PQR file of N, CA, C, O and H, with PARSE charges and radii, in Angstrom:
ATOM      1  N   MET A   1      21.481  -9.124 -18.066 -0.4000 1.5000
ATOM      2  CA  MET A   1      21.244 -10.508 -18.372 -0.0000 2.0000
ATOM      3  C   MET A   1      20.692 -10.686 -19.790  0.5500 1.7000
ATOM      4  O   MET A   1      20.819 -11.757 -20.382 -0.5500 1.4000
ATOM      5  N   TRP A   2      20.079  -9.627 -20.327 -0.4000 1.5000
ATOM      6  CA  TRP A   2      19.462  -9.691 -21.649 -0.0000 2.0000
ATOM      7  C   TRP A   2      19.950  -8.552 -22.516  0.5500 1.7000
ATOM      8  O   TRP A   2      20.257  -7.467 -22.022 -0.5500 1.4000
ATOM      9  H   TRP A   2      19.976  -8.757 -19.846  0.4000 1.0000
ATOM     10  N   SER A   3      20.018  -8.801 -23.798 -0.4000 1.5000
ATOM     11  CA  SER A   3      20.225  -7.736 -24.767 -0.0000 2.0000
ATOM     12  C   SER A   3      19.104  -7.861 -25.794  0.5500 1.7000
ATOM     13  O   SER A   3      18.400  -8.870 -25.840 -0.5500 1.4000
ATOM     14  H   SER A   3      19.768  -9.682 -24.199  0.4000 1.0000
ATOM     15  N   GLU A   4      18.953  -6.847 -26.597 -0.4000 1.5000
ATOM     16  CA  GLU A   4      17.887  -6.882 -27.590 -0.0000 2.0000
ATOM     17  C   GLU A   4      18.485  -6.630 -28.964  0.5500 1.7000
ATOM     18  O   GLU A   4      19.302  -5.729 -29.150 -0.5500 1.4000
ATOM     19  H   GLU A   4      19.526  -6.028 -26.559  0.4000 1.0000
ATOM     20  N   GLU A   5      18.063  -7.439 -29.913 -0.4000 1.5000
ATOM     21  CA  GLU A   5      18.528  -7.294 -31.281 -0.0000 2.0000
ATOM     22  C   GLU A   5      17.357  -7.561 -32.208  0.5500 1.7000
ATOM     23  O   GLU A   5      16.733  -8.620 -32.148 -0.5500 1.4000
ATOM     24  H   GLU A   5      17.399  -8.170 -29.761  0.4000 1.0000
ATOM     25  N   ASN A   6      17.064  -6.604 -33.058 -0.4000 1.5000
ATOM     26  CA  ASN A   6      15.932  -6.722 -33.986 -0.0000 2.0000
ATOM     27  C   ASN A   6      14.629  -7.059 -33.263  0.5500 1.7000
ATOM     28  O   ASN A   6      13.806  -7.821 -33.771 -0.5500 1.4000
ATOM     29  H   ASN A   6      17.570  -5.743 -33.107  0.4000 1.0000
ATOM     30  N   GLY A   7      14.450  -6.485 -32.074 -0.4000 1.5000
ATOM     31  CA  GLY A   7      13.224  -6.686 -31.316 -0.0000 2.0000
ATOM     32  C   GLY A   7      13.137  -8.018 -30.589  0.5500 1.7000
ATOM     33  O   GLY A   7      12.087  -8.346 -30.037 -0.5500 1.4000
ATOM     34  H   GLY A   7      15.118  -5.866 -31.661  0.4000 1.0000
ATOM     35  N   LYS A   8      14.220  -8.795 -30.573 -0.4000 1.5000
ATOM     36  CA  LYS A   8      14.217 -10.089 -29.893 -0.0000 2.0000
ATOM     37  C   LYS A   8      15.168 -10.062 -28.704  0.5500 1.7000
ATOM     38  O   LYS A   8      16.247  -9.474 -28.763 -0.5500 1.4000
ATOM     39  H   LYS A   8      15.073  -8.528 -31.021  0.4000 1.0000
ATOM     40  N   LYS A   9      14.742 -10.712 -27.623 -0.4000 1.5000
ATOM     41  CA  LYS A   9      15.553 -10.772 -26.405 -0.0000 2.0000
ATOM     42  C   LYS A   9      16.559 -11.906 -26.510  0.5500 1.7000
ATOM     43  O   LYS A   9      16.195 -13.056 -26.756 -0.5500 1.4000
ATOM     44  H   LYS A   9      13.865 -11.190 -27.575  0.4000 1.0000
ATOM     45  N   ILE A  10      17.842 -11.566 -26.318 -0.4000 1.5000
ATOM     46  CA  ILE A  10      18.918 -12.545 -26.375 -0.0000 2.0000
ATOM     47  C   ILE A  10      19.557 -12.640 -24.996  0.5500 1.7000
ATOM     48  O   ILE A  10      19.897 -11.622 -24.394 -0.5500 1.4000
ATOM     49  H   ILE A  10      18.137 -10.632 -26.118  0.4000 1.0000
ATOM     50  N   PHE A  11      19.721 -13.868 -24.495 -0.4000 1.5000
ATOM     51  CA  PHE A  11      20.337 -14.093 -23.198 -0.0000 2.0000
ATOM     52  C   PHE A  11      21.839 -13.849 -23.319  0.5500 1.7000
ATOM     53  O   PHE A  11      22.508 -14.486 -24.133 -0.5500 1.4000
ATOM     54  H   PHE A  11      19.444 -14.695 -24.984  0.4000 1.0000
ATOM     55  N   LYS A  12      22.374 -12.921 -22.504 -0.4000 1.5000
ATOM     56  CA  LYS A  12      23.787 -12.557 -22.565 -0.0000 2.0000
ATOM     57  C   LYS A  12      24.699 -13.635 -22.002  0.5500 1.7000
ATOM     58  O   LYS A  12      25.897 -13.636 -22.285 -0.5500 1.4000
ATOM     59  H   LYS A  12      21.830 -12.405 -21.843  0.4000 1.0000
ATOM     60  N   GLY A  13      24.155 -14.550 -21.211 -0.4000 1.5000
ATOM     61  CA  GLY A  13      24.988 -15.538 -20.536 -0.0000 2.0000
ATOM     62  C   GLY A  13      25.456 -16.684 -21.400  0.5500 1.7000
ATOM     63  O   GLY A  13      26.252 -17.506 -20.946 -0.5500 1.4000
ATOM     64  H   GLY A  13      23.182 -14.549 -20.981  0.4000 1.0000
ATOM     65  N   GLY A  14      24.990 -16.763 -22.624 -0.4000 1.5000
ATOM     66  CA  GLY A  14      25.408 -17.858 -23.487 -0.0000 2.0000
ATOM     67  C   GLY A  14      24.772 -19.178 -23.079  0.5500 1.7000
ATOM     68  O   GLY A  14      23.669 -19.209 -22.533 -0.5500 1.4000
ATOM     69  H   GLY A  14      24.343 -16.095 -22.992  0.4000 1.0000
ATOM     70  N   LYS A  15      25.475 -20.256 -23.349 -0.4000 1.5000
ATOM     71  CA  LYS A  15      24.934 -21.599 -23.107 -0.0000 2.0000
ATOM     72  C   LYS A  15      25.460 -22.256 -21.834  0.5500 1.7000
ATOM     73  O   LYS A  15      25.096 -23.392 -21.531 -0.5500 1.4000
ATOM     74  H   LYS A  15      26.371 -20.231 -23.793  0.4000 1.0000
ATOM     75  N   GLU A  16      26.304 -21.563 -21.092 -0.4000 1.5000
ATOM     76  CA  GLU A  16      26.922 -22.171 -19.914 -0.0000 2.0000
ATOM     77  C   GLU A  16      26.698 -21.388 -18.626  0.5500 1.7000
ATOM     78  O   GLU A  16      27.397 -21.640 -17.644 -0.5500 1.4000
ATOM     79  H   GLU A  16      26.600 -20.640 -21.338  0.4000 1.0000
ATOM     80  N   SER A  17      25.776 -20.473 -18.588 -0.4000 1.5000
ATOM     81  CA  SER A  17      25.512 -19.664 -17.393 -0.0000 2.0000
ATOM     82  C   SER A  17      24.294 -20.221 -16.666  0.5500 1.7000
ATOM     83  O   SER A  17      23.233 -19.599 -16.637 -0.5500 1.4000
ATOM     84  H   SER A  17      25.208 -20.269 -19.385  0.4000 1.0000
ATOM     85  N   PHE A  18      24.463 -21.391 -16.085 -0.4000 1.5000
ATOM     86  CA  PHE A  18      23.339 -22.104 -15.486 -0.0000 2.0000
ATOM     87  C   PHE A  18      22.706 -21.346 -14.325  0.5500 1.7000
ATOM     88  O   PHE A  18      21.482 -21.334 -14.198 -0.5500 1.4000
ATOM     89  H   PHE A  18      25.326 -21.897 -16.109  0.4000 1.0000
ATOM     90  N   ASP A  19      23.518 -20.711 -13.471 -0.4000 1.5000
ATOM     91  CA  ASP A  19      22.963 -19.953 -12.349 -0.0000 2.0000
ATOM     92  C   ASP A  19      22.164 -18.743 -12.839  0.5500 1.7000
ATOM     93  O   ASP A  19      21.069 -18.478 -12.342 -0.5500 1.4000
ATOM     94  H   ASP A  19      24.513 -20.720 -13.574  0.4000 1.0000
ATOM     95  N   ALA A  20      22.703 -18.021 -13.798 -0.4000 1.5000
ATOM     96  CA  ALA A  20      22.013 -16.837 -14.322 -0.0000 2.0000
ATOM     97  C   ALA A  20      20.711 -17.220 -15.032  0.5500 1.7000
ATOM     98  O   ALA A  20      19.717 -16.502 -14.929 -0.5500 1.4000
ATOM     99  H   ALA A  20      23.593 -18.236 -14.201  0.4000 1.0000
ATOM    100  N   ALA A  21      20.712 -18.334 -15.741 -0.4000 1.5000
ATOM    101  CA  ALA A  21      19.500 -18.787 -16.431 -0.0000 2.0000
ATOM    102  C   ALA A  21      18.423 -19.197 -15.427  0.5500 1.7000
ATOM    103  O   ALA A  21      17.238 -18.966 -15.662 -0.5500 1.4000
ATOM    104  H   ALA A  21      21.520 -18.918 -15.825  0.4000 1.0000
ATOM    105  N   ALA A  22      18.823 -19.799 -14.319 -0.4000 1.5000
ATOM    106  CA  ALA A  22      17.869 -20.174 -13.274 -0.0000 2.0000
ATOM    107  C   ALA A  22      17.316 -18.925 -12.585  0.5500 1.7000
ATOM    108  O   ALA A  22      16.123 -18.858 -12.292 -0.5500 1.4000
ATOM    109  H   ALA A  22      19.786 -19.988 -14.127  0.4000 1.0000
ATOM    110  N   GLN A  23      18.172 -17.942 -12.327 -0.4000 1.5000
ATOM    111  CA  GLN A  23      17.722 -16.700 -11.694 -0.0000 2.0000
ATOM    112  C   GLN A  23      16.746 -15.955 -12.597  0.5500 1.7000
ATOM    113  O   GLN A  23      15.742 -15.424 -12.121 -0.5500 1.4000
ATOM    114  H   GLN A  23      19.141 -17.997 -12.566  0.4000 1.0000
ATOM    115  N   ALA A  24      17.032 -15.912 -13.892 -0.4000 1.5000
ATOM    116  CA  ALA A  24      16.139 -15.229 -14.832 -0.0000 2.0000
ATOM    117  C   ALA A  24      14.782 -15.928 -14.887  0.5500 1.7000
ATOM    118  O   ALA A  24      13.746 -15.263 -14.902 -0.5500 1.4000
ATOM    119  H   ALA A  24      17.847 -16.343 -14.279  0.4000 1.0000
ATOM    120  N   ALA A  25      14.776 -17.249 -14.917 -0.4000 1.5000
ATOM    121  CA  ALA A  25      13.516 -17.998 -14.974 -0.0000 2.0000
ATOM    122  C   ALA A  25      12.696 -17.811 -13.702  0.5500 1.7000
ATOM    123  O   ALA A  25      11.467 -17.787 -13.753 -0.5500 1.4000
ATOM    124  H   ALA A  25      15.618 -17.789 -14.905  0.4000 1.0000
ATOM    125  N   ALA A  26      13.373 -17.680 -12.562 -0.4000 1.5000
ATOM    126  CA  ALA A  26      12.666 -17.484 -11.292 -0.0000 2.0000
ATOM    127  C   ALA A  26      11.898 -16.162 -11.282  0.5500 1.7000
ATOM    128  O   ALA A  26      10.891 -16.037 -10.584 -0.5500 1.4000
ATOM    129  H   ALA A  26      14.372 -17.700 -12.521  0.4000 1.0000
ATOM    130  N   LYS A  27      12.362 -15.180 -12.048 -0.4000 1.5000
ATOM    131  CA  LYS A  27      11.714 -13.863 -12.112 -0.0000 2.0000
ATOM    132  C   LYS A  27      10.710 -13.754 -13.257  0.5500 1.7000
ATOM    133  O   LYS A  27       9.950 -12.788 -13.329 -0.5500 1.4000
ATOM    134  H   LYS A  27      13.180 -15.281 -12.614  0.4000 1.0000
ATOM    135  N   CYS A  28      10.704 -14.730 -14.137 -0.4000 1.5000
ATOM    136  CA  CYS A  28       9.914 -14.639 -15.364 -0.0000 2.0000
ATOM    137  C   CYS A  28       8.457 -15.039 -15.128  0.5500 1.7000
ATOM    138  O   CYS A  28       8.171 -16.083 -14.542 -0.5500 1.4000
ATOM    139  H   CYS A  28      11.321 -15.515 -14.079  0.4000 1.0000
ATOM    140  N   LEU A  29       7.570 -14.208 -15.585 -0.4000 1.5000
ATOM    141  CA  LEU A  29       6.136 -14.474 -15.448 -0.0000 2.0000
ATOM    142  C   LEU A  29       5.640 -15.493 -16.471  0.5500 1.7000
ATOM    143  O   LEU A  29       4.538 -16.024 -16.331 -0.5500 1.4000
ATOM    144  H   LEU A  29       7.802 -13.360 -16.061  0.4000 1.0000
ATOM    145  N   PHE A  30       6.436 -15.769 -17.487 -0.4000 1.5000
ATOM    146  CA  PHE A  30       6.003 -16.615 -18.596 -0.0000 2.0000
ATOM    147  C   PHE A  30       6.670 -17.979 -18.629  0.5500 1.7000
ATOM    148  O   PHE A  30       6.406 -18.763 -19.540 -0.5500 1.4000
ATOM    149  H   PHE A  30       7.331 -15.339 -17.601  0.4000 1.0000
ATOM    150  N   PHE A  31       7.535 -18.287 -17.655 -0.4000 1.5000
ATOM    151  CA  PHE A  31       8.263 -19.557 -17.688 -0.0000 2.0000
ATOM    152  C   PHE A  31       7.303 -20.735 -17.780  0.5500 1.7000
ATOM    153  O   PHE A  31       6.317 -20.811 -17.047 -0.5500 1.4000
ATOM    154  H   PHE A  31       7.750 -17.649 -16.915  0.4000 1.0000
ATOM    155  N   LYS A  32       7.603 -21.634 -18.674 -0.4000 1.5000
ATOM    156  CA  LYS A  32       6.840 -22.870 -18.828 -0.0000 2.0000
ATOM    157  C   LYS A  32       7.850 -23.959 -19.176  0.5500 1.7000
ATOM    158  O   LYS A  32       8.554 -23.861 -20.181 -0.5500 1.4000
ATOM    159  H   LYS A  32       8.405 -21.573 -19.269  0.4000 1.0000
ATOM    160  N   GLU A  33       7.917 -24.989 -18.349 -0.4000 1.5000
ATOM    161  CA  GLU A  33       8.899 -26.046 -18.571 -0.0000 2.0000
ATOM    162  C   GLU A  33       8.626 -26.775 -19.889  0.5500 1.7000
ATOM    163  O   GLU A  33       7.486 -27.108 -20.213 -0.5500 1.4000
ATOM    164  H   GLU A  33       7.345 -25.069 -17.533  0.4000 1.0000
ATOM    165  N   ASP A  34       9.694 -27.010 -20.627 -0.4000 1.5000
ATOM    166  CA  ASP A  34       9.616 -27.735 -21.891 -0.0000 2.0000
ATOM    167  C   ASP A  34       9.477 -29.230 -21.603  0.5500 1.7000
ATOM    168  O   ASP A  34       9.558 -29.647 -20.448 -0.5500 1.4000
ATOM    169  H   ASP A  34      10.620 -26.740 -20.364  0.4000 1.0000
ATOM    170  N   CYS A  35       9.271 -30.028 -22.632 -0.4000 1.5000
ATOM    171  CA  CYS A  35       9.175 -31.473 -22.439 -0.0000 2.0000
ATOM    172  C   CYS A  35      10.527 -32.008 -21.943  0.5500 1.7000
ATOM    173  O   CYS A  35      11.571 -31.414 -22.210 -0.5500 1.4000
ATOM    174  H   CYS A  35       9.205 -29.688 -23.570  0.4000 1.0000
ATOM    175  N   GLU A  36      10.496 -33.104 -21.238 -0.4000 1.5000
ATOM    176  CA  GLU A  36      11.669 -33.636 -20.545 -0.0000 2.0000
ATOM    177  C   GLU A  36      12.887 -33.805 -21.450  0.5500 1.7000
ATOM    178  O   GLU A  36      14.003 -33.483 -21.042 -0.5500 1.4000
ATOM    179  H   GLU A  36       9.647 -33.586 -21.020  0.4000 1.0000
ATOM    180  N   GLU A  37      12.694 -34.299 -22.654 -0.4000 1.5000
ATOM    181  CA  GLU A  37      13.842 -34.538 -23.539 -0.0000 2.0000
ATOM    182  C   GLU A  37      14.484 -33.254 -24.058  0.5500 1.7000
ATOM    183  O   GLU A  37      15.587 -33.296 -24.602 -0.5500 1.4000
ATOM    184  H   GLU A  37      11.787 -34.560 -22.985  0.4000 1.0000
ATOM    185  N   GLU A  38      13.813 -32.119 -23.898 -0.4000 1.5000
ATOM    186  CA  GLU A  38      14.370 -30.841 -24.321 -0.0000 2.0000
ATOM    187  C   GLU A  38      15.049 -30.089 -23.169  0.5500 1.7000
ATOM    188  O   GLU A  38      15.679 -29.057 -23.401 -0.5500 1.4000
ATOM    189  H   GLU A  38      12.917 -32.085 -23.456  0.4000 1.0000
ATOM    190  N   CYS A  39      14.933 -30.583 -21.944 -0.4000 1.5000
ATOM    191  CA  CYS A  39      15.525 -29.922 -20.777 -0.0000 2.0000
ATOM    192  C   CYS A  39      17.004 -30.276 -20.682  0.5500 1.7000
ATOM    193  O   CYS A  39      17.394 -31.432 -20.844 -0.5500 1.4000
ATOM    194  H   CYS A  39      14.421 -31.421 -21.755  0.4000 1.0000
ATOM    195  N   VAL A  40      17.822 -29.254 -20.416 -0.4000 1.5000
ATOM    196  CA  VAL A  40      19.267 -29.466 -20.358 -0.0000 2.0000
ATOM    197  C   VAL A  40      19.875 -29.090 -19.008  0.5500 1.7000
ATOM    198  O   VAL A  40      20.977 -29.535 -18.687 -0.5500 1.4000
ATOM    199  H   VAL A  40      17.506 -28.315 -20.284  0.4000 1.0000
ATOM    200  N   ALA A  41      19.179 -28.286 -18.220 -0.4000 1.5000
ATOM    201  CA  ALA A  41      19.711 -27.850 -16.922 -0.0000 2.0000
ATOM    202  C   ALA A  41      19.194 -28.743 -15.805  0.5500 1.7000
ATOM    203  O   ALA A  41      18.090 -29.281 -15.890 -0.5500 1.4000
ATOM    204  H   ALA A  41      18.284 -27.925 -18.480  0.4000 1.0000
ATOM    205  N   ASP A  42      19.998 -28.898 -14.756 -0.4000 1.5000
ATOM    206  CA  ASP A  42      19.575 -29.684 -13.596 -0.0000 2.0000
ATOM    207  C   ASP A  42      18.438 -29.003 -12.847  0.5500 1.7000
ATOM    208  O   ASP A  42      17.544 -29.667 -12.321 -0.5500 1.4000
ATOM    209  H   ASP A  42      20.895 -28.460 -14.687  0.4000 1.0000
ATOM    210  N   GLU A  43      18.477 -27.656 -12.803 -0.4000 1.5000
ATOM    211  CA  GLU A  43      17.421 -26.906 -12.149 -0.0000 2.0000
ATOM    212  C   GLU A  43      16.159 -27.012 -12.997  0.5500 1.7000
ATOM    213  O   GLU A  43      16.195 -26.778 -14.205 -0.5500 1.4000
ATOM    214  H   GLU A  43      19.203 -27.117 -13.230  0.4000 1.0000
ATOM    215  N   GLU A  44      15.057 -27.361 -12.370 -0.4000 1.5000
ATOM    216  CA  GLU A  44      13.808 -27.497 -13.129 -0.0000 2.0000
ATOM    217  C   GLU A  44      13.388 -26.172 -13.748  0.5500 1.7000
ATOM    218  O   GLU A  44      13.037 -26.112 -14.926 -0.5500 1.4000
ATOM    219  H   GLU A  44      15.028 -27.551 -11.389  0.4000 1.0000
ATOM    220  N   GLN A  45      13.426 -25.102 -12.940 -0.4000 1.5000
ATOM    221  CA  GLN A  45      13.034 -23.787 -13.448 -0.0000 2.0000
ATOM    222  C   GLN A  45      14.281 -23.042 -13.899  0.5500 1.7000
ATOM    223  O   GLN A  45      14.974 -22.423 -13.091 -0.5500 1.4000
ATOM    224  H   GLN A  45      13.711 -25.151 -11.983  0.4000 1.0000
ATOM    225  N   SER A  46      14.555 -23.107 -15.174 -0.4000 1.5000
ATOM    226  CA  SER A  46      15.703 -22.453 -15.786 -0.0000 2.0000
ATOM    227  C   SER A  46      15.305 -22.044 -17.202  0.5500 1.7000
ATOM    228  O   SER A  46      14.554 -22.757 -17.868 -0.5500 1.4000
ATOM    229  H   SER A  46      13.992 -23.609 -15.830  0.4000 1.0000
ATOM    230  N   CYS A  47      15.798 -20.920 -17.653 -0.4000 1.5000
ATOM    231  CA  CYS A  47      15.524 -20.525 -19.034 -0.0000 2.0000
ATOM    232  C   CYS A  47      16.003 -21.594 -20.010  0.5500 1.7000
ATOM    233  O   CYS A  47      15.435 -21.747 -21.091 -0.5500 1.4000
ATOM    234  H   CYS A  47      16.408 -20.341 -17.112  0.4000 1.0000
ATOM    235  N   TYR A  48      17.040 -22.332 -19.635 -0.4000 1.5000
ATOM    236  CA  TYR A  48      17.541 -23.402 -20.501 -0.0000 2.0000
ATOM    237  C   TYR A  48      16.518 -24.527 -20.664  0.5500 1.7000
ATOM    238  O   TYR A  48      16.599 -25.310 -21.609 -0.5500 1.4000
ATOM    239  H   TYR A  48      17.501 -22.208 -18.757  0.4000 1.0000
ATOM    240  N   ASN A  49      15.575 -24.603 -19.759 -0.4000 1.5000
ATOM    241  CA  ASN A  49      14.543 -25.642 -19.815 -0.0000 2.0000
ATOM    242  C   ASN A  49      13.176 -25.085 -20.224  0.5500 1.7000
ATOM    243  O   ASN A  49      12.168 -25.787 -20.134 -0.5500 1.4000
ATOM    244  H   ASN A  49      15.509 -23.967 -18.990  0.4000 1.0000
ATOM    245  N   CYS A  50      13.139 -23.863 -20.661 -0.4000 1.5000
ATOM    246  CA  CYS A  50      11.861 -23.216 -20.960 -0.0000 2.0000
ATOM    247  C   CYS A  50      11.355 -23.548 -22.362  0.5500 1.7000
ATOM    248  O   CYS A  50      12.121 -23.615 -23.323 -0.5500 1.4000
ATOM    249  H   CYS A  50      13.957 -23.293 -20.734  0.4000 1.0000
ATOM    250  N   ARG A  51      10.089 -23.746 -22.441 -0.4000 1.5000
ATOM    251  CA  ARG A  51       9.421 -24.028 -23.717 -0.0000 2.0000
ATOM    252  C   ARG A  51       9.574 -22.865 -24.695  0.5500 1.7000
ATOM    253  O   ARG A  51       9.516 -23.075 -25.906 -0.5500 1.4000
ATOM    254  H   ARG A  51       9.467 -23.691 -21.660  0.4000 1.0000
ATOM    255  N   TYR A  52       9.769 -21.647 -24.195 -0.4000 1.5000
ATOM    256  CA  TYR A  52       9.796 -20.463 -25.050 -0.0000 2.0000
ATOM    257  C   TYR A  52      11.198 -20.010 -25.452  0.5500 1.7000
ATOM    258  O   TYR A  52      11.340 -18.939 -26.042 -0.5500 1.4000
ATOM    259  H   TYR A  52       9.816 -21.476 -23.211  0.4000 1.0000
ATOM    260  N   ARG A  53      12.229 -20.785 -25.156 -0.4000 1.5000
ATOM    261  CA  ARG A  53      13.575 -20.423 -25.591 -0.0000 2.0000
ATOM    262  C   ARG A  53      13.866 -21.115 -26.920  0.5500 1.7000
ATOM    263  O   ARG A  53      13.429 -22.237 -27.178 -0.5500 1.4000
ATOM    264  H   ARG A  53      12.114 -21.655 -24.677  0.4000 1.0000
ATOM    265  N   ARG A  54      14.622 -20.397 -27.753 -0.4000 1.5000
ATOM    266  CA  ARG A  54      15.052 -20.933 -29.038 -0.0000 2.0000
ATOM    267  C   ARG A  54      16.563 -20.775 -29.104  0.5500 1.7000
ATOM    268  O   ARG A  54      17.089 -19.664 -29.026 -0.5500 1.4000
ATOM    269  H   ARG A  54      14.977 -19.485 -27.543  0.4000 1.0000
ATOM    270  N   TRP A  55      17.243 -21.882 -29.248 -0.4000 1.5000
ATOM    271  CA  TRP A  55      18.705 -21.866 -29.257 -0.0000 2.0000
ATOM    272  C   TRP A  55      19.237 -21.128 -30.475  0.5500 1.7000
ATOM    273  O   TRP A  55      18.678 -21.198 -31.569 -0.5500 1.4000
ATOM    274  H   TRP A  55      16.817 -22.785 -29.311  0.4000 1.0000
ATOM    275  N   THR A  56      20.334 -20.420 -30.249 -0.4000 1.5000
ATOM    276  CA  THR A  56      21.092 -19.789 -31.318 -0.0000 2.0000
ATOM    277  C   THR A  56      22.496 -20.387 -31.278  0.5500 1.7000
ATOM    278  O   THR A  56      22.779 -21.262 -30.459 -0.5500 1.4000
ATOM    279  H   THR A  56      20.789 -20.363 -29.360  0.4000 1.0000
ATOM    280  N   LYS A  57      23.351 -19.926 -32.140 -0.4000 1.5000
ATOM    281  CA  LYS A  57      24.723 -20.435 -32.165 -0.0000 2.0000
ATOM    282  C   LYS A  57      25.423 -20.247 -30.817  0.5500 1.7000
ATOM    283  O   LYS A  57      26.125 -21.142 -30.347 -0.5500 1.4000
ATOM    284  H   LYS A  57      23.122 -19.216 -32.805  0.4000 1.0000
ATOM    285  N   ASP A  58      25.226 -19.076 -30.197 -0.4000 1.5000
ATOM    286  CA  ASP A  58      25.961 -18.753 -28.976 -0.0000 2.0000
ATOM    287  C   ASP A  58      25.126 -18.720 -27.703  0.5500 1.7000
ATOM    288  O   ASP A  58      25.683 -18.738 -26.605 -0.5500 1.4000
ATOM    289  H   ASP A  58      24.655 -18.349 -30.578  0.4000 1.0000
ATOM    290  N   SER A  59      23.798 -18.674 -27.826 -0.4000 1.5000
ATOM    291  CA  SER A  59      22.948 -18.515 -26.656 -0.0000 2.0000
ATOM    292  C   SER A  59      21.532 -18.980 -26.996  0.5500 1.7000
ATOM    293  O   SER A  59      21.340 -20.034 -27.603 -0.5500 1.4000
ATOM    294  H   SER A  59      23.346 -18.660 -28.718  0.4000 1.0000
ATOM    295  N   PHE A  60      20.537 -18.171 -26.590 -0.4000 1.5000
ATOM    296  CA  PHE A  60      19.153 -18.455 -26.969 -0.0000 2.0000
ATOM    297  C   PHE A  60      18.349 -17.162 -26.990  0.5500 1.7000
ATOM    298  O   PHE A  60      18.731 -16.160 -26.385 -0.5500 1.4000
ATOM    299  H   PHE A  60      20.693 -17.315 -26.097  0.4000 1.0000
ATOM    300  N   LEU A  61      17.245 -17.208 -27.688 -0.4000 1.5000
ATOM    301  CA  LEU A  61      16.287 -16.112 -27.734 -0.0000 2.0000
ATOM    302  C   LEU A  61      15.128 -16.451 -26.833  0.5500 1.7000
ATOM    303  O   LEU A  61      14.737 -17.615 -26.748 -0.5500 1.4000
ATOM    304  H   LEU A  61      16.934 -18.022 -28.179  0.4000 1.0000
ATOM    305  N   CYS A  62      14.564 -15.465 -26.154 -0.4000 1.5000
ATOM    306  CA  CYS A  62      13.332 -15.627 -25.405 -0.0000 2.0000
ATOM    307  C   CYS A  62      12.204 -15.234 -26.346  0.5500 1.7000
ATOM    308  O   CYS A  62      12.134 -14.091 -26.799 -0.5500 1.4000
ATOM    309  H   CYS A  62      14.882 -14.519 -26.222  0.4000 1.0000
ATOM    310  N   MET A  63      11.336 -16.169 -26.635 -0.4000 1.5000
ATOM    311  CA  MET A  63      10.267 -15.934 -27.607 -0.0000 2.0000
ATOM    312  C   MET A  63       8.954 -15.529 -26.957  0.5500 1.7000
ATOM    313  O   MET A  63       7.970 -15.287 -27.656 -0.5500 1.4000
ATOM    314  H   MET A  63      11.393 -17.097 -26.267  0.4000 1.0000
ATOM    315  N   LYS A  64       8.919 -15.451 -25.643 -0.4000 1.5000
ATOM    316  CA  LYS A  64       7.638 -15.232 -24.976 -0.0000 2.0000
ATOM    317  C   LYS A  64       7.462 -13.845 -24.402  0.5500 1.7000
ATOM    318  O   LYS A  64       6.613 -13.080 -24.859 -0.5500 1.4000
ATOM    319  H   LYS A  64       9.718 -15.648 -25.075  0.4000 1.0000
ATOM    320  N   GLY A  65       8.245 -13.523 -23.420 -0.4000 1.5000
ATOM    321  CA  GLY A  65       7.825 -12.336 -22.703 -0.0000 2.0000
ATOM    322  C   GLY A  65       8.920 -11.510 -22.123  0.5500 1.7000
ATOM    323  O   GLY A  65      10.075 -11.540 -22.549 -0.5500 1.4000
ATOM    324  H   GLY A  65       8.934 -14.144 -23.048  0.4000 1.0000
ATOM    325  N   GLU A  66       8.517 -10.784 -21.151 -0.4000 1.5000
ATOM    326  CA  GLU A  66       9.401  -9.851 -20.468 -0.0000 2.0000
ATOM    327  C   GLU A  66       9.700 -10.387 -19.086  0.5500 1.7000
ATOM    328  O   GLU A  66       8.808 -10.870 -18.388 -0.5500 1.4000
ATOM    329  H   GLU A  66       7.579 -10.760 -20.804  0.4000 1.0000
ATOM    330  N   THR A  67      10.956 -10.300 -18.697 -0.4000 1.5000
ATOM    331  CA  THR A  67      11.307 -10.672 -17.336 -0.0000 2.0000
ATOM    332  C   THR A  67      11.430  -9.383 -16.535  0.5500 1.7000
ATOM    333  O   THR A  67      12.132  -8.459 -16.947 -0.5500 1.4000
ATOM    334  H   THR A  67      11.680  -9.907 -19.265  0.4000 1.0000
ATOM    335  N   PRO A  68      10.757  -9.316 -15.400 -0.5600 1.5000
ATOM    336  CA  PRO A  68      10.795  -8.092 -14.597  0.2800 2.0000
ATOM    337  C   PRO A  68      12.186  -7.807 -14.071  0.5500 1.7000
ATOM    338  O   PRO A  68      12.391  -6.812 -13.376 -0.5500 1.4000
TER
END
């Protein structure tokens, strides 16, 4: 689900893997929901809605922590 590049975690699912992003967030110890206008997924707990994700051209970086 994740790859690492230059010490940063990159989500392999891209911007359209809603189920995988929700599953990853469910396992994440650091998930924190972003403000409402920044949320894009229907699932409340999703990496796509996390305060610690930073969008890239093809996916996003996890800026916070480690997912078990």
